[in-house]
C-alpha positions as CSV (number, residue, x, y, z in Angstrom):
1,M,91.8,114.8,91.8
2,D,88.6,114.1,90.6
3,A,88.1,110.6,91.1
4,T,87.1,110.2,87.2
5,K,90.3,111.5,86.0
6,G,94.0,110.7,85.7
7,T,97.2,111.9,84.6
8,I,99.1,111.4,81.7
9,V,102.6,112.3,82.0
10,T,105.5,112.8,79.5
11,A,108.3,114.2,81.2
12,S,110.7,111.9,79.3
13,A,109.4,112.5,75.5
14,R,111.5,115.4,73.9
15,A,109.8,118.6,74.1
16,G,108.0,120.4,71.7
17,H,105.6,117.3,70.4
18,R,101.9,117.7,70.5
19,I,100.1,115.3,72.7
20,Y,97.1,113.3,71.2
21,V,94.3,111.5,73.4
22,D,91.9,109.8,71.6
23,E,92.9,111.9,68.6
24,K,92.2,115.2,70.2
25,V,95.3,117.6,70.7
26,V,95.4,118.0,74.4
27,G,98.7,119.4,75.2
28,Q,102.0,119.8,74.1
29,T,105.3,117.6,76.0
30,P,106.6,117.4,78.6
31,D,103.1,118.3,79.9
32,A,101.2,116.6,82.3
33,V,97.7,116.1,81.2
34,T,94.6,115.1,83.0
35,V,92.0,112.9,81.5
36,R,89.1,110.8,81.9
37,C,90.5,108.0,83.6
38,G,89.6,104.4,81.5
39,T,91.5,102.8,78.8
40,R,92.7,105.6,76.1
41,S,94.2,106.2,73.0
42,V,98.0,108.2,73.1
43,R,100.0,109.4,70.8
44,L,103.0,111.7,71.1
45,G,103.4,114.0,67.8
46,S,102.3,113.8,64.4
47,A,104.0,110.9,63.2
48,G,104.4,109.2,67.1
49,T,103.2,105.4,67.2
50,K,99.3,105.5,68.5
51,R,99.5,103.1,72.1
52,Q,96.6,102.1,74.4
53,V,97.2,103.0,77.8
54,D,95.3,102.3,80.7
55,V,94.4,106.0,82.7
56,P,94.6,105.0,86.2
57,C,91.3,106.7,88.3
58,G,93.0,109.5,90.8
59,G,96.5,107.7,89.2
60,E,98.9,108.7,86.4
61,I,100.7,106.7,83.5
62,A,104.1,108.0,82.2
63,V,103.9,107.6,78.3
64,E,107.0,107.9,76.4
65,H,108.0,109.0,72.8
C-alpha cells in the first residue's frame, strides 16, 4: 500500500449503506476503502452521524454504523 494512504474498514456495518469520506461517496458497506491518510470526515449512510477519524498511513481503522 502507498505510504500516503490508509484503509477505512466497514465490515461490521449493515450492507448497502453509502460510505462518505469528506462528503464524497467512496463506496458502499461492507466495503473497505483506501483514502489519503490523516484526519477524515466519515459517515455511513445518508442519515448516519458524521465523525472525524484519523486514518493511519499504511494502516487501517474500523468504522461502525
